[in-house]
VMD Tcl script that draws the C-alpha trace (Angstrom):
set ca {
  {-16.06 1.20 6.07}
  {-18.92 3.17 4.11}
  {-19.53 6.16 2.20}
  {-22.01 8.19 0.53}
  {-21.30 10.19 -2.32}
  {-23.15 11.72 -5.67}
  {-22.96 12.04 -9.33}
  {-24.63 14.36 -11.52}
  {-26.92 12.59 -14.28}
  {-29.50 10.22 -14.50}
  {-28.70 6.55 -13.89}
  {-31.50 4.01 -14.53}
  {-29.51 0.56 -15.13}
  {-29.65 -2.52 -13.11}
  {-25.72 -2.16 -12.22}
  {-22.64 -0.18 -13.36}
  {-19.05 -1.34 -13.06}
  {-16.94 0.65 -10.34}
  {-13.08 1.24 -10.37}
  {-11.00 2.87 -7.74}
  {-7.61 3.80 -8.87}
  {-6.35 5.58 -5.81}
  {-6.77 9.10 -4.27}
  {-4.37 10.79 -6.63}
  {-5.23 9.37 -9.69}
  {-6.36 10.93 -12.78}
  {-7.17 7.80 -14.91}
  {-9.82 5.03 -14.81}
  {-7.37 2.77 -16.92}
  {-4.16 2.94 -14.74}
  {-2.93 2.44 -11.43}
  {0.60 3.62 -10.36}
  {2.17 1.51 -7.39}
  {4.75 4.21 -6.00}
  {8.50 2.92 -5.56}
  {8.96 5.15 -2.79}
  {6.25 5.30 0.05}
  {5.97 6.72 3.38}
  {4.16 5.98 6.73}
  {4.10 8.49 9.47}
  {2.27 6.01 12.11}
  {2.49 2.45 13.01}
  {-0.55 0.38 12.09}
  {-2.01 3.35 10.25}
  {-2.90 2.79 6.49}
  {-4.08 6.09 5.59}
  {-1.53 6.69 3.07}
  {-2.13 3.38 0.80}
  {-4.77 5.52 -1.46}
  {-1.92 7.51 -2.56}
  {0.55 5.05 -3.23}
  {-1.29 2.30 -5.20}
  {-4.48 0.96 -3.27}
  {-6.92 0.02 -6.01}
  {-10.33 -1.84 -6.46}
  {-13.25 -2.77 -8.43}
  {-16.98 -3.40 -7.90}
  {-20.29 -3.64 -9.23}
  {-22.75 -0.95 -8.20}
  {-26.18 -2.59 -8.07}
  {-29.47 -0.47 -8.11}
  {-31.46 -0.64 -4.95}
  {-35.34 -0.08 -4.51}
  {-34.99 3.58 -3.65}
  {-33.00 4.16 -6.83}
  {-29.65 4.50 -5.11}
  {-26.75 2.26 -5.93}
  {-24.43 0.14 -3.40}
  {-21.32 -1.74 -3.98}
  {-18.81 -3.62 -2.24}
  {-15.03 -2.59 -3.27}
  {-12.71 -5.78 -3.83}
  {-9.11 -4.40 -3.44}
  {-6.80 -5.63 -6.32}
  {-3.46 -4.39 -5.05}
  {-1.36 -6.39 -2.65}
  {-0.30 -5.17 1.02}
  {2.79 -6.46 3.13}
  {2.72 -5.69 6.82}
  {6.05 -5.75 8.59}
  {6.36 -5.86 12.17}
  {10.20 -6.35 13.11}
  {11.07 -7.45 16.61}
  {13.92 -8.54 18.48}
  {13.17 -11.29 21.23}
  {16.52 -11.93 22.66}
  {16.47 -8.73 24.68}
  {15.03 -5.12 24.88}
  {16.90 -2.86 22.49}
  {17.47 0.80 23.59}
  {14.50 2.88 22.58}
  {17.13 4.84 20.67}
  {17.12 2.24 17.95}
  {14.53 2.33 15.48}
  {13.64 0.95 11.76}
  {13.89 3.79 9.56}
  {12.99 2.28 6.18}
  {12.00 -1.22 4.57}
  {12.98 -2.10 0.98}
  {11.62 -5.02 -0.74}
  {13.05 -6.20 -4.10}
  {12.19 -8.93 -6.46}
  {14.02 -10.74 -8.86}
  {15.11 -8.90 -11.89}
  {11.88 -8.64 -14.52}
  {9.39 -9.03 -11.91}
  {7.52 -5.83 -11.30}
  {6.62 -5.01 -7.99}
  {5.57 -1.30 -8.53}
  {5.24 1.25 -11.31}
  {2.12 2.03 -13.77}
  {-0.15 -0.83 -14.53}
  {-3.15 -1.08 -16.86}
  {-6.28 -1.24 -14.77}
  {-9.72 -2.73 -16.03}
  {-13.00 -3.98 -14.42}
  {-11.47 -6.94 -13.46}
  {-8.37 -5.21 -11.96}
  {-4.62 -4.97 -12.24}
  {-3.27 -5.78 -15.83}
  {0.30 -5.91 -17.28}
  {2.99 -3.33 -16.25}
  {4.09 -0.78 -18.67}
  {7.63 -0.24 -19.34}
  {8.25 2.01 -16.43}
  {7.96 -0.93 -13.98}
  {10.24 -1.40 -11.10}
  {11.35 -4.74 -8.92}
  {11.83 -2.29 -6.08}
  {9.59 -0.40 -3.40}
  {11.05 1.41 -0.49}
  {8.93 2.42 2.72}
  {10.07 5.26 4.83}
  {8.85 5.15 8.12}
  {7.76 8.29 10.25}
  {8.15 10.61 7.55}
  {11.24 11.26 5.65}
  {13.95 12.10 8.33}
  {16.50 9.63 8.83}
  {16.57 10.01 12.68}
  {12.97 8.99 13.18}
  {11.34 5.62 12.52}
  {9.47 2.79 14.42}
  {10.75 1.22 17.62}
  {12.05 -2.56 17.46}
  {9.93 -4.29 20.25}
  {10.58 -7.67 21.86}
  {7.40 -9.23 20.38}
  {5.55 -8.44 17.21}
  {3.54 -5.46 18.21}
  {1.19 -3.76 15.56}
  {0.47 -0.88 17.75}
  {4.22 0.10 17.89}
  {5.65 -0.75 14.71}
  {3.20 -2.25 11.79}
  {4.50 -0.98 8.50}
  {2.27 -1.50 5.40}
  {3.47 -1.40 1.96}
  {1.58 -1.80 -1.17}
  {3.07 -3.96 -4.15}
  {1.70 -5.59 -7.24}
  {0.07 -8.90 -6.65}
  {1.88 -11.94 -7.98}
  {4.00 -14.69 -7.42}
  {7.70 -13.91 -6.92}
  {10.55 -16.30 -7.34}
  {12.93 -14.40 -4.94}
  {11.88 -11.62 -2.45}
  {14.46 -9.69 -0.59}
  {13.62 -7.67 2.44}
  {16.27 -5.06 3.90}
  {15.75 -3.09 6.89}
  {17.60 0.18 7.63}
  {18.14 0.81 11.22}
  {19.18 3.96 12.89}
  {20.58 4.35 16.77}
  {20.49 8.26 17.56}
  {22.63 7.62 20.47}
  {25.43 6.20 18.42}
  {24.59 8.08 15.40}
  {24.82 4.80 13.50}
}
mol new
graphics top color blue
foreach p $ca { graphics top sphere $p radius 0.5 }
foreach p [lrange $ca 0 end-1] q [lrange $ca 1 end] { graphics top cylinder $p $q radius 0.2 }
display resetview
């Protein structure tokens, strides 16, 4: 929820803009939302910083000379908790991937311009599709399918570009280790 960090130099202004462009970013002016994302544990969002999480804030000088800010996240996050309420599915049946596709021309992922106000326009390498692979990259593992939505068992979290989309298609890939299907 909070962190302390230090920068070399002398800072005296009443405030400074802050940009967070993700854990793996090397640029303060762009953010890349990954088209391929992975999540190893249910209801755990530690991977978001490497696949497109971003935010802005204003660091305000305190009376002791330190600065404090609150980050306002600018990406969008979709949480999936698929379930099957009719009957208990065999423990061998799991969700291995979730794919989201927007209508052609609507950018869900790619590299976006980034400023003090957040995400801007996508560049030419944008994609209208994002795939989230669950529990690593193995096709035989994934998240279970309980009889009710249960975050601790199978909450899968995906980063996408914020926006209003005309068509939004979600495709689940399932695997049953007993039948091999």
